[in-house]
C-alpha positions as CSV (number, residue, x, y, z in Angstrom):
1,X,16.4,0.8,7.7
2,X,14.3,-2.0,6.7
3,X,11.6,-1.2,9.3
4,X,11.5,2.5,8.0
5,X,11.1,1.4,4.6
6,X,8.7,-1.5,5.4
7,X,6.3,1.7,7.0
8,X,5.4,2.9,3.7
9,X,2.0,2.1,1.9
10,X,3.7,1.9,-1.2
11,X,6.5,-0.2,0.2
12,X,4.2,-2.7,1.2
13,X,2.4,-2.7,-2.0
14,X,5.6,-3.2,-4.1
15,X,6.5,-5.9,-1.3
16,X,2.7,-7.9,-2.6
17,X,3.7,-7.3,-6.3
18,X,7.7,-8.4,-6.0
19,X,7.3,-11.5,-3.8
20,X,4.9,-12.6,-6.8
21,X,7.4,-11.9,-9.5
22,X,10.7,-13.6,-8.0
23,X,8.5,-16.5,-7.8
24,X,8.2,-16.0,-10.9
25,X,11.7,-15.3,-11.9
26,X,12.8,-18.0,-9.8
27,X,10.7,-20.4,-11.6
28,X,12.1,-19.3,-15.2
29,X,15.3,-19.7,-14.2
30,X,14.8,-23.0,-12.9
31,X,13.6,-23.4,-16.6
32,X,15.3,-24.2,-19.4
33,X,13.2,-21.4,-20.8
34,X,16.1,-18.6,-22.2
35,X,14.1,-16.2,-23.5
36,X,15.5,-12.5,-23.5
37,X,18.9,-14.2,-21.2
38,X,21.8,-13.6,-22.0
39,X,24.6,-16.0,-20.4
40,X,27.5,-13.9,-18.7
41,X,29.2,-17.1,-18.0
42,X,29.1,-20.2,-18.9
43,X,31.5,-22.2,-17.3
44,X,34.2,-22.2,-19.9
45,X,35.5,-19.1,-20.3
46,X,35.5,-15.1,-19.6
47,X,34.6,-14.3,-23.0
48,X,32.6,-11.4,-21.8
49,X,34.9,-10.4,-18.2
50,X,38.2,-8.3,-17.8
51,X,39.7,-7.0,-14.7
52,X,39.0,-3.7,-13.4
53,X,41.0,-0.8,-15.4
54,X,42.5,-3.5,-17.6
55,X,41.9,-5.5,-20.3
56,X,42.8,-8.6,-19.6
57,X,41.6,-10.7,-16.5
58,X,43.5,-11.2,-13.8
59,X,45.7,-14.1,-13.5
60,X,44.3,-15.0,-10.1
61,X,41.0,-15.3,-11.6
62,X,40.4,-19.2,-12.4
63,X,37.9,-21.8,-14.3
64,X,37.6,-24.3,-12.0
65,X,34.8,-27.1,-12.4
66,X,32.1,-24.9,-14.6
67,X,33.1,-21.8,-11.5
68,X,34.9,-18.8,-12.0
69,X,37.4,-18.9,-9.1
70,X,39.2,-15.8,-7.2
71,X,42.9,-17.4,-5.6
72,X,44.1,-14.0,-4.2
73,X,47.7,-13.9,-3.3
74,X,48.6,-14.1,0.5
75,X,50.5,-11.1,0.1
76,X,48.8,-8.9,-2.1
77,X,50.5,-5.6,-2.8
78,X,49.3,-2.5,-1.4
79,X,46.9,-0.9,-3.6
80,X,46.7,-3.5,-6.3
81,X,43.0,-5.1,-6.9
82,X,41.5,-7.9,-9.0
83,X,38.2,-7.2,-9.3
84,X,36.0,-8.8,-12.7
85,X,34.1,-6.3,-14.6
86,X,31.9,-7.1,-17.4
87,X,32.8,-5.6,-20.8
88,X,29.6,-4.5,-21.5
89,X,27.2,-1.9,-19.5
90,X,24.1,-2.1,-18.5
91,X,21.3,-0.3,-16.9
92,X,17.6,-1.8,-15.5
93,X,17.7,-5.8,-15.9
94,X,17.7,-9.0,-13.5
95,X,20.9,-10.9,-12.4
96,X,21.0,-14.0,-11.4
97,X,24.3,-15.9,-10.3
98,X,25.7,-18.5,-7.8
99,X,27.9,-17.0,-5.2
100,X,30.3,-19.3,-2.9
101,X,32.5,-17.8,-0.6
102,X,35.6,-19.3,1.7
103,X,35.7,-19.7,5.2
104,X,35.6,-16.2,6.5
105,X,35.4,-14.9,3.3
106,X,33.8,-11.5,1.7
107,X,32.7,-10.3,-1.6
108,X,30.4,-8.7,-3.3
109,X,28.2,-7.9,-6.7
110,X,27.8,-4.5,-8.4
111,X,26.0,-2.5,-10.9
112,X,26.5,0.9,-12.2
113,X,30.5,0.8,-12.0
114,X,32.4,3.7,-13.8
115,X,36.1,2.7,-15.4
116,X,37.5,6.2,-14.5
117,X,41.1,7.1,-13.9
118,X,39.8,8.5,-10.8
119,X,38.2,6.1,-9.5
120,X,40.5,2.8,-8.3
121,X,38.5,0.1,-7.1
122,X,34.7,-0.8,-8.1
123,X,32.8,0.1,-5.1
124,X,33.5,4.0,-5.4
125,X,31.0,3.8,-8.2
126,X,28.6,0.9,-7.6
127,X,26.6,0.0,-5.3
128,X,27.2,-3.4,-3.8
129,X,25.7,-6.8,-3.1
130,X,27.1,-8.4,0.1
131,X,28.7,-12.0,-0.6
132,X,30.0,-12.8,2.7
133,X,30.7,-15.7,5.6
134,X,28.2,-14.5,7.9
135,X,29.0,-16.9,10.6
136,X,33.1,-15.5,10.3
137,X,33.8,-12.1,9.0
138,X,34.2,-9.7,11.1
139,X,31.9,-7.4,8.8
140,X,28.6,-9.5,10.0
141,X,29.0,-8.3,13.3
142,X,29.0,-4.5,11.9
143,X,25.5,-4.2,11.4
144,X,23.0,-6.3,9.8
145,X,23.3,-3.9,6.4
146,X,26.9,-5.8,5.8
147,X,25.6,-9.4,5.7
148,X,25.5,-11.4,2.7
149,X,22.2,-10.2,0.6
150,X,22.4,-6.8,2.2
151,X,22.2,-3.9,-0.3
152,X,25.6,-2.9,1.7
153,X,25.7,-0.3,4.4
154,X,22.1,1.1,3.7
155,X,19.8,-2.1,3.2
156,X,19.6,-5.2,5.5
157,X,18.3,-8.4,4.5
158,X,14.7,-9.2,5.9
159,X,16.7,-13.3,7.1
160,X,19.8,-14.7,6.6
161,X,18.7,-17.3,4.5
162,X,22.8,-17.8,2.9
163,X,24.3,-21.5,2.7
164,X,27.2,-23.1,5.5
165,X,30.3,-21.7,3.6
166,X,31.2,-24.1,1.0
167,X,27.9,-24.7,-0.4
168,X,26.7,-22.3,-3.3
169,X,24.0,-19.9,-3.1
170,X,21.6,-18.6,-5.6
171,X,21.2,-14.9,-6.1
172,X,19.4,-13.1,-8.0
173,X,19.4,-9.0,-8.5
174,X,16.3,-7.1,-9.9
175,X,17.6,-3.3,-10.7
176,X,14.7,-1.2,-12.5
177,X,15.5,2.3,-12.7
178,X,12.4,2.8,-14.7
179,X,10.3,1.7,-11.8
180,X,13.1,3.0,-9.0
181,X,12.5,-0.5,-7.2
182,X,15.3,-2.9,-6.8
183,X,15.2,-5.8,-4.8
184,X,17.3,-9.1,-3.8
185,X,16.3,-12.9,-3.5
186,X,18.4,-16.0,-2.2
187,X,17.8,-19.5,-2.5
188,X,14.6,-19.2,-3.4
189,X,13.5,-16.3,-0.7
190,X,12.9,-11.9,-1.2
191,X,15.3,-10.8,1.1
192,X,15.4,-6.9,0.4
193,X,14.0,-4.5,-1.3
194,X,15.6,-0.5,-2.3
195,X,14.3,2.5,-3.9
196,X,16.4,3.6,-6.9
197,X,17.2,7.2,-8.0
198,X,14.9,9.2,-6.3
199,X,14.9,11.3,-2.9
200,X,14.4,7.8,-1.0
201,X,17.5,7.0,-2.8
202,X,19.1,9.4,-1.9
203,X,18.1,9.7,1.7
204,X,19.3,6.5,1.6
205,X,23.2,7.3,0.7
206,X,22.7,10.4,2.5
207,X,23.1,7.8,5.6
208,X,25.5,5.7,4.4
209,X,29.6,5.5,4.3
210,X,29.1,6.9,0.9
211,X,27.9,10.0,1.7
212,X,30.6,12.4,0.5
213,X,31.1,9.7,-2.5
214,X,31.8,11.7,-5.3
215,X,29.8,9.7,-8.5
216,X,28.7,6.5,-6.0
217,X,25.5,5.4,-7.6
218,X,25.0,8.1,-9.8
219,X,25.5,6.1,-13.1
220,X,22.6,4.4,-14.0
221,X,24.5,2.8,-16.9
222,X,27.9,1.1,-15.9
223,X,29.5,-2.0,-15.5
224,X,28.5,-5.2,-13.3
225,X,31.3,-6.2,-11.2
226,X,32.9,-9.4,-9.1
227,X,35.1,-8.2,-5.9
228,X,37.7,-8.6,-5.0
229,X,38.3,-8.5,-1.1
230,X,41.1,-11.0,-0.5
231,X,39.3,-13.7,-0.2
232,X,39.2,-16.9,-2.1
233,X,35.4,-16.2,-3.6
234,X,33.8,-18.6,-6.9
235,X,30.7,-17.5,-9.3
236,X,29.0,-19.5,-11.8
237,X,25.6,-19.5,-13.6
238,X,25.8,-15.5,-14.4
239,X,23.1,-14.7,-16.5
240,X,21.4,-10.8,-17.0
241,X,17.7,-10.3,-18.7
242,X,17.3,-6.7,-19.5
243,X,14.3,-5.0,-18.7
């Protein structure tokens, strides 16, 4: 899909502009300048978070060494999950965070998540940027659109820039409905571009596993989610800047 999208002139022009913009964002986030940014997790509390479809934080999420860490139970009851969502909803934004996955692990970061009784999981409404052990998890062998940094099942990363399991990866996700454009950078490298809220987006969804999912990607204002996929995963230094 990346090659197909890259074939259009509009995409090429966006790449030039987006690479420069991403470099500026990375530099700004590496500095102490927090102008316009809101810290969603500062390493000390879950004040901005709660469990999906619940008011508290699931007991399996702990704060350890400045990170929020999920330790899922070995025998999780069927149908039960421990996804985290933000208490607030967001529309267009730049989200910066660090993630660390366990060996063979799988998780993800979602946006546009709608909490409603008819949606049992955040992924039913929220598009996902994949978090994965590319070397060991079977999803990485299922296709490049399932690898870390991908817009899951829709757009593959241009290259694998993930660090070895156990090390921290810095990820920046941009969702801009005004410009109908989203992107992902990982560890300082721009790896994914995708359209938003237009015909190109509809075509991406139509060609994915989500084609017949009512509500998927339909909510331009929604919660952010950190996925429980049954593996240990950690997140830290989470902040957001509205666009």
